[in-house]
C-alpha positions in Angstrom: -1.2 6.6 -30.7 -3.2 9.8 -31.1 -6.4 10.5 -29.3 -9.6 10.3 -31.3 -13.3 10.3 -30.6 -14.0 8.4 -33.9 -15.5 5.0 -33.2 -16.7 2.1 -35.4 -19.3 -0.6 -34.8 -17.5 -3.9 -34.0 -17.6 -6.8 -36.4 -20.3 -9.5 -36.0 -20.4 -10.8 -32.4 -18.8 -14.1 -31.6 -21.0 -16.3 -29.5 -19.6 -17.4 -26.2 -19.1 -21.2 -26.3 -22.0 -23.0 -24.7 -23.6 -26.4 -25.1 -27.2 -27.0 -25.8 -29.4 -28.4 -23.0 -28.8 -32.1 -22.3 -31.6 -34.2 -23.7 -30.0 -37.6 -23.3 -32.7 -38.6 -20.8 -35.4 -38.1 -23.4 -36.7 -34.8 -21.9 -37.1 -31.7 -24.0 -36.4 -28.2 -22.9 -39.4 -26.4 -21.6 -41.0 -23.8 -23.9 -43.7 -22.4 -21.7 -41.8 -19.3 -20.7 -44.2 -16.5 -20.5 -43.6 -13.8 -23.1 -42.1 -10.5 -22.1 -44.2 -7.4 -22.9 -42.7 -4.1 -23.9 -42.7 -2.8 -20.4 -40.6 -5.8 -19.2 -38.2 -5.4 -22.1 -37.8 -1.7 -21.3 -37.1 -2.5 -17.6 -34.5 -5.1 -18.7 -32.9 -2.6 -21.0 -32.8 0.0 -18.3 -31.3 -2.5 -15.8 -28.6 -3.5 -18.3 -27.7 0.1 -19.1 -27.4 0.8 -15.4 -25.3 -2.3 -14.8 -23.0 -1.3 -17.7 -22.6 2.2 -16.4 -21.9 0.8 -12.9 -19.3 -1.6 -14.3 -17.5 1.1 -16.2 -17.6 3.5 -13.2 -16.2 0.7 -11.0 -13.4 0.0 -13.5 -12.3 3.6 -13.5 -12.4 3.7 -9.7 -10.2 0.5 -9.6 -7.8 2.1 -12.0 -7.6 5.3 -9.9 -7.0 3.3 -6.7 -4.4 1.1 -8.4 -2.5 4.2 -9.6 -2.6 5.7 -6.1 -1.3 2.5 -4.5 1.4 2.0 -7.2 2.7 5.6 -6.8 2.8 5.1 -3.0 4.8 1.9 -3.4 7.2 3.6 -5.8 7.6 7.0 -4.2 7.4 6.1 -0.5 8.1 2.4 0.1 10.4 1.8 -2.8 12.6 4.8 -2.1 12.8 4.1 1.6 13.9 0.5 0.9 16.6 1.7 -1.5 17.8 4.2 1.1 18.0 1.4 3.7 20.1 -0.7 1.3 22.5 2.2 0.8 22.8 2.7 4.6 23.4 -1.0 5.1 26.2 -1.0 2.5 27.9 1.9 4.4 27.7 0.0 7.6 29.1 -3.2 6.0 32.2 -1.3 4.9 32.8 0.5 8.2 35.2 -2.2 9.5 32.6 -3.9 11.8 33.0 -7.3 13.3 32.8 -10.1 10.7 29.8 -11.6 12.4 28.0 -8.3 12.3 29.1 -7.9 8.7 27.5 -11.2 7.9 24.2 -10.2 9.6 24.2 -6.8 7.7 24.6 -8.7 4.4 21.7 -11.0 5.3 19.5 -7.9 6.1 20.6 -6.2 2.9 19.6 -9.3 0.9 16.2 -9.3 2.5 15.8 -5.6 1.7 16.8 -6.3 -1.9 14.1 -8.9 -2.2 11.6 -6.4 -0.8 12.7 -3.8 -3.4 12.2 -6.4 -6.2 8.7 -7.3 -4.9 7.8 -3.7 -4.6 8.8 -3.0 -8.2 6.9 -6.1 -9.5 3.7 -5.1 -7.6 4.0 -1.5 -9.0 4.2 -2.9 -12.5 1.2 -5.1 -12.0 -0.9 -2.3 -10.4 0.1 0.4 -12.9 1.4 -0.8 -16.2 3.4 2.0 -17.9 2.2 3.0 -21.3 4.6 4.0 -24.0 2.3 5.2 -26.9 5.2 6.2 -29.1 6.4 2.5 -29.2 3.0 1.1 -30.3 0.6 -1.4 -28.8 2.6 -4.4 -30.1 5.6 -3.4 -28.1 3.6 -2.8 -25.0 1.8 -6.1 -25.1 5.1 -8.0 -25.8 6.7 -6.3 -22.7 3.6 -7.0 -20.6 3.5 -10.7 -21.6 7.1 -11.2 -20.7 6.9 -9.5 -17.3 3.8 -11.2 -16.1 5.0 -14.6 -17.4 8.3 -14.1 -15.5 6.5 -13.2 -12.3 4.2 -16.2 -12.3 6.8 -18.6 -13.7 4.9 -19.6 -16.8 5.9 -19.7 -20.5 4.7 -16.5 -22.0 4.6 -16.3 -25.8 3.7 -13.3 -27.9 2.8 -13.0 -31.5 1.9 -10.1 -33.8 1.0 -9.8 -37.5 3.3 -6.7 -37.6 0.7 -4.5 -39.2 0.2 -0.9 -38.0 -2.6 -0.5 -35.4 -3.3 3.2 -34.9 -5.2 3.4 -31.7 -6.6 6.2 -29.4 -5.0 6.4 -26.0 -8.3 5.4 -24.2 -8.6 2.3 -26.4 -5.0 1.4 -25.9 -5.2 1.7 -22.1 -8.4 -0.3 -22.0 -6.9 -3.1 -24.2 -3.6 -3.2 -22.3 -5.4 -3.3 -18.9 -7.7 -6.1 -20.0 -4.8 -8.2 -21.3 -2.9 -7.6 -18.1 -5.9 -8.7 -16.0 -6.4 -11.8 -18.0 -2.7 -12.8 -17.9 -2.6 -12.3 -14.1 -5.7 -14.5 -13.9 -3.9 -17.2 -15.9 -0.9 -16.9 -13.5 -2.9 -17.1 -10.4 -5.8 -19.4 -11.1 -5.5 -21.3 -14.4 -2.7 -23.7 -13.4 -1.3 -23.2 -16.9 2.2 -23.9 -18.1 1.9 -21.6 -21.2 0.0 -18.4 -22.0 -0.2 -17.0 -25.5 -0.9 -13.4 -26.5 -1.5 -12.5 -30.1 -2.4 -9.1 -31.5 -3.6 -8.8 -35.1 -5.3 -6.3 -37.3 -8.6 -7.0 -39.1 -9.7 -4.2 -41.3 -10.5 -1.3 -38.8 -10.2 -3.3 -35.7 -7.4 -4.7 -33.5 -8.0 -8.2 -32.1 -6.0 -9.3 -29.0 -6.2 -13.0 -28.1 -5.2 -14.4 -24.7 -5.0 -18.2 -24.6 -3.7 -20.7 -22.0 -3.4 -24.4 -21.5 -4.8 -24.4 -18.0 -7.7 -26.0 -16.3 -10.4 -24.0 -18.2 -13.9 -23.5 -17.0 -17.5 -24.2 -18.0 -18.9 -21.2 -19.9 -22.5 -22.5 -19.3 -22.1 -22.2 -15.6 -19.6 -19.3 -15.1 -20.6 -15.9 -16.3 -17.1 -14.3 -15.7 -13.5 -15.1 -15.1 -12.0 -14.0 -11.8 -9.4 -11.7 -13.4 -7.5 -10.5 -10.3 -10.7 -9.0 -8.8 -11.3 -6.9 -12.0 -13.9 -9.2 -13.4 -14.6 -10.2 -16.9 -17.9 -8.3 -16.7 -16.1 -5.1 -16.2 -13.6 -5.8 -19.0 -16.6 -6.6 -21.3 -18.5 -3.4 -20.4 -15.4 -1.2 -20.6 -14.7 -2.5 -24.1 -18.4 -2.2 -25.1 -18.3 1.4 -24.1 -15.5 1.9 -26.7 -17.4 -0.1 -29.3 -15.3 -3.2 -28.7 -16.3 -6.7 -27.6 -15.2 -9.8 -25.7 -15.6 -13.4 -26.9 -14.9 -16.5 -24.7 -14.1 -20.1 -25.5 -13.4 -22.6 -22.8 -14.3 -25.9 -21.3 -13.0 -27.8 -18.2 -9.6 -29.3 -18.8 -9.1 -27.5 -22.2 -7.7 -24.1 -21.2 -9.4 -20.9 -22.2 -9.2 -18.4 -25.1 -10.5 -14.9 -24.7 -10.6 -12.5 -27.7 -10.7 -8.8 -27.2 -11.7 -6.6 -30.1 -11.2 -2.8 -30.2 -11.7 -0.2 -33.0 -8.7 1.5 -34.6 -8.4 5.1 -35.6 -9.4 6.2 -39.1 -6.4 6.6 -41.3 -8.1 8.7 -44.0 
């Protein structure tokens, strides 16, 4: 995936699923909302722009902090635990008392579990990118790893079409899918999560769907995606001329579609 500053405008926006106001009691929605003058509209626009910039800045700060923590887990804690395992193996083979040998094995097993947990956390915090293998390969690997960690059935589909993507777009898409999958594993009470990546003209469309508890899009403005926040995902993709569309209702799972522009192939 080569870097490129070329961007396209996204296809027509999908509306977030929402129901009309309930008029079953005979009442009608109020229509006496005072009109907004141009100054109010300008203030709202400036507020939205500031909020968008803050969300993008926060997302980058979160990425930087995750990278720092992940490297610490790998370089410091991970290597220390592996060294402890090797030392325990040496002690176990040193002709010690059988009871001591049993205790050493138990400690070694616990250290092994800590090594495994450290590696899983490192993967979640800083998903490695392999641009030469393509976004399809990366998303398939990501789906498998997170599904395994949260003991859900992870299913991946692709249309198999080429999806030339800039590195910044690929990173944003991969991190967004990772956050959504982690959210499914932690909060959705789902048995199955589906990830599909497809090409539509000059755009890649990644869909994350689950059969969990869902949520009411009329009352919930964002999904708690591991603290990352759907707002930040939305604004990060918007900055790259992408978009987010949400479909969900209580008891019916959720479907979130992420759209990101591809590189020009001309």
